[in-house]
C-alpha positions as CSV (number, residue, x, y, z in Angstrom):
1,M,-18.3,-9.3,0.4
2,R,-15.9,-7.0,-1.4
3,I,-12.3,-5.9,-1.0
4,D,-9.5,-4.1,-2.8
5,L,-6.2,-5.9,-3.5
6,N,-3.2,-3.7,-3.9
7,A,0.5,-4.1,-4.5
8,D,3.6,-2.0,-4.2
9,L,5.1,-1.7,-7.7
10,G,7.6,0.2,-9.9
11,E,10.4,-0.5,-7.4
12,G,12.7,-2.3,-9.8
13,M,12.1,-5.8,-8.5
14,G,9.7,-8.7,-9.2
15,D,7.3,-9.1,-12.2
16,D,5.1,-6.1,-12.1
17,G,3.1,-7.1,-15.1
18,A,2.2,-10.5,-13.6
19,V,1.2,-8.8,-10.3
20,L,-0.9,-6.2,-12.2
21,D,-2.8,-9.1,-13.8
22,V,-4.1,-10.0,-10.3
23,V,-4.5,-6.8,-8.2
24,S,-7.1,-4.0,-8.5
25,S,-4.9,-1.2,-7.2
26,A,-1.2,-0.4,-7.8
27,N,1.0,1.7,-5.4
28,I,3.6,3.0,-7.8
29,A,7.0,4.2,-6.5
30,C,7.4,7.9,-7.3
31,G,11.1,8.5,-7.0
32,G,11.4,8.9,-3.2
33,H,12.6,5.4,-2.3
34,A,12.6,3.9,-5.8
35,G,11.4,4.6,-9.3
36,D,12.1,7.2,-12.0
37,A,10.2,8.8,-14.9
38,A,10.7,5.7,-17.1
39,S,9.6,3.2,-14.5
40,M,6.6,5.3,-13.6
41,R,5.6,5.6,-17.3
42,V,5.8,1.8,-17.8
43,A,3.9,1.0,-14.6
44,C,1.2,3.4,-15.4
45,E,0.8,2.1,-18.9
46,Q,0.6,-1.4,-17.6
47,A,-2.0,-0.5,-15.0
48,V,-4.2,1.5,-17.4
49,A,-4.1,-1.4,-19.8
50,R,-5.5,-3.7,-17.1
51,G,-8.0,-1.3,-15.6
52,V,-6.0,-1.2,-12.3
53,R,-6.2,2.0,-10.2
54,I,-3.0,4.1,-9.8
55,G,-1.8,5.2,-6.4
56,A,1.2,7.3,-5.4
57,H,3.5,5.3,-3.2
58,V,5.3,8.3,-1.7
59,S,8.1,8.1,0.8
60,Y,10.9,9.9,2.5
61,P,13.6,10.9,0.0
62,D,15.8,7.9,0.9
63,R,16.8,5.8,-2.1
64,A,19.9,4.5,-0.2
65,G,17.7,3.0,2.5
66,F,14.8,2.1,0.3
67,G,12.6,4.5,2.3
68,R,12.8,2.3,5.4
69,V,15.0,4.7,7.4
70,P,13.1,7.2,9.6
71,M,14.0,10.8,8.7
72,D,13.3,14.0,10.7
73,L,12.7,16.6,8.0
74,P,11.3,20.1,8.4
75,A,7.6,20.0,7.6
76,G,8.0,22.2,4.5
77,V,10.9,20.1,3.2
78,L,8.9,16.9,3.5
79,L,5.8,18.4,2.0
80,A,7.8,19.7,-1.0
81,S,9.3,16.3,-1.6
82,L,6.0,14.5,-1.4
83,E,4.4,17.0,-3.8
84,A,7.2,16.6,-6.3
85,Q,6.8,12.8,-6.1
86,L,3.1,13.1,-6.7
87,D,3.6,15.5,-9.6
88,Q,5.9,13.0,-11.3
89,L,3.5,10.2,-11.0
90,T,0.5,12.4,-12.1
91,T,2.4,13.3,-15.2
92,A,3.1,9.6,-16.0
93,A,-0.5,8.6,-15.3
94,L,-2.0,11.3,-17.5
95,A,0.4,10.4,-20.3
96,A,-0.8,6.8,-20.1
97,G,-4.4,7.8,-20.2
98,G,-5.0,7.3,-16.5
99,R,-5.0,9.3,-13.3
100,V,-3.8,9.0,-9.7
101,T,-6.7,8.2,-7.4
102,F,-5.1,7.5,-4.1
103,V,-1.9,7.8,-2.0
104,K,-0.2,5.3,0.2
105,P,3.0,6.2,2.0
106,H,5.9,3.7,1.9
107,G,8.1,2.2,4.6
108,A,9.2,4.5,7.4
109,L,6.9,7.3,6.3
110,Y,3.9,4.9,6.4
111,H,4.6,3.9,10.0
112,R,5.5,7.4,11.1
113,A,2.3,8.8,9.7
114,A,0.3,6.1,11.5
115,T,1.3,7.4,14.9
116,D,2.5,11.0,14.4
117,P,-0.4,13.4,13.7
118,E,2.0,16.1,12.4
119,V,3.5,13.8,9.7
120,A,0.1,12.4,9.0
121,E,-1.2,16.0,8.4
122,I,1.7,16.6,5.9
123,V,0.7,13.6,3.8
124,V,-3.0,14.5,3.9
125,T,-2.1,18.1,2.9
126,M,-0.3,16.7,-0.1
127,A,-3.3,14.5,-1.0
128,R,-6.1,17.1,-0.4
129,P,-5.9,19.3,-3.5
130,A,-6.4,16.4,-5.8
131,G,-9.0,14.8,-3.6
132,L,-7.0,11.6,-3.3
133,A,-8.0,8.7,-1.1
134,V,-5.5,7.8,1.6
135,V,-4.5,4.2,2.5
136,G,-3.1,3.4,5.9
137,L,-3.2,1.1,8.9
138,P,-6.6,0.7,10.6
139,G,-7.1,3.2,13.4
140,S,-4.0,5.3,12.4
141,A,-3.5,9.0,12.7
142,I,-3.2,9.4,8.9
143,L,-6.7,7.9,8.3
144,D,-8.1,10.1,11.1
145,R,-6.6,13.1,9.4
146,A,-7.9,12.0,6.0
147,V,-11.5,11.7,7.3
148,A,-11.2,15.2,8.9
149,A,-10.1,16.5,5.5
150,G,-13.1,15.0,3.8
151,L,-11.0,12.4,1.9
152,L,-11.7,8.7,1.5
153,A,-9.8,6.8,4.2
154,V,-8.9,3.2,3.3
155,P,-7.7,0.9,6.1
156,E,-5.6,-1.9,4.8
157,A,-4.2,-5.3,5.9
158,F,-1.0,-6.9,4.8
159,A,-1.2,-10.4,3.3
160,D,2.5,-11.2,3.6
161,R,3.4,-9.6,6.9
162,G,3.0,-10.9,10.4
163,Y,1.0,-9.1,13.1
164,L,1.8,-8.4,16.7
165,P,-1.0,-8.8,19.3
166,N,-1.6,-5.0,19.4
167,G,-2.3,-5.0,15.6
168,A,1.0,-3.5,14.6
169,L,3.3,-5.3,12.1
170,V,6.1,-7.5,13.2
171,P,9.2,-5.4,12.5
172,R,11.2,-6.4,9.5
173,G,14.2,-8.5,10.5
174,Q,12.4,-10.3,13.3
175,P,11.1,-13.9,13.0
176,G,7.7,-14.0,11.4
177,A,7.8,-10.5,9.9
178,V,7.5,-11.7,6.3
179,L,5.2,-14.6,5.3
180,D,5.8,-16.3,1.9
181,D,3.7,-19.5,2.0
182,P,0.9,-18.9,-0.5
183,D,-1.5,-21.3,1.3
184,L,-0.9,-19.8,4.7
185,V,-1.2,-16.3,3.5
186,T,-4.4,-17.1,1.6
187,Q,-6.0,-18.8,4.7
188,R,-5.2,-15.7,6.8
189,M,-6.7,-13.3,4.3
190,V,-9.9,-15.3,3.9
191,S,-10.2,-15.3,7.7
192,L,-9.6,-11.6,7.7
193,V,-12.3,-10.8,5.2
194,R,-14.8,-13.3,6.7
195,D,-14.1,-12.8,10.4
196,G,-12.2,-9.5,10.6
197,E,-9.3,-11.2,12.4
198,V,-5.9,-12.8,11.7
199,A,-3.6,-14.8,13.9
200,A,-0.9,-12.7,15.6
201,A,2.7,-13.9,16.0
202,D,2.0,-15.3,19.5
203,G,-1.0,-17.3,18.3
204,S,-3.6,-14.9,19.6
205,R,-6.3,-13.4,17.4
206,V,-6.1,-9.7,16.4
207,T,-8.8,-7.7,14.9
208,V,-7.9,-6.0,11.6
209,A,-10.8,-4.0,10.0
210,A,-9.5,-3.6,6.4
211,H,-11.0,-2.5,3.1
212,S,-7.9,-3.3,1.1
213,I,-5.2,-6.0,1.2
214,C,-1.6,-5.4,0.2
215,V,0.9,-7.9,-1.3
216,H,4.5,-6.7,-1.5
217,S,6.1,-7.2,-4.9
218,D,9.5,-7.8,-3.2
219,T,8.3,-10.7,-1.0
220,P,9.7,-14.1,-2.3
221,G,7.1,-15.6,-4.6
222,A,5.0,-12.5,-4.7
223,V,3.2,-13.4,-7.9
224,A,2.2,-16.8,-6.6
225,I,1.0,-15.3,-3.3
226,A,-1.1,-12.6,-5.1
227,R,-2.7,-15.2,-7.4
228,S,-3.4,-17.6,-4.5
229,V,-4.9,-14.8,-2.4
230,R,-7.2,-13.6,-5.2
231,T,-8.3,-17.2,-6.0
232,G,-8.9,-18.0,-2.4
233,L,-10.9,-14.9,-1.8
234,E,-13.0,-15.4,-4.9
235,R,-13.7,-19.0,-4.0
236,A,-14.9,-17.7,-0.6
237,G,-17.4,-15.4,-2.4
238,V,-15.4,-12.2,-2.1
239,Q,-15.4,-9.8,-5.0
240,I,-12.0,-8.1,-5.8
241,A,-12.7,-4.5,-6.7
242,A,-10.9,-1.2,-6.4
243,L,-12.2,1.4,-3.9
244,T,-11.2,4.5,-5.9
């Protein structure tokens, strides 16, 4: 068994270096919701030093709302913003001796692209010229579009987020949305990799077919959670390895 372990980084919170010691892929904020040229440079240098893959964590241009506020932007405006974000991270990655290998939308853009084919197509259009892999929810519109475009589509699960019975995430702000008990999170992820299922918020079992697992760097105790998940998976015979 093998799975990728990714984390959202470069957002100005948590201990990015400690998280990078654990994960195999880093989703680095590119200036849309967080991050700037300096933070991108540092994150890329740290990732390259550890052999961690670099991904563009693009978002709506919404620093005030941390990219978690839905925005209805004209297609051309959104595409231009995403391309600018990717260009900034590409520059930082190349300067650090690495390269961007995948894209994972952030926050409101992530969820919109999961259900809106037009927004999904915009993200894929941005990723296509560089042949970037695309990370998203299993069964989502963005992964369908990525496959149609000949790109690697990577379905992911969230270690530190609760699930609804239909496979969607429990909305932030609701009870059970964020999970911060390392032992509980680890048990859930071992179950996911072994059985393809996790417990939903109502106690039912929900199928989550994932090739990558995400740990958010802004979750309380993120470093401990990431370490626990990796250790638990490896003890269960699972190899942690990047997919790109």
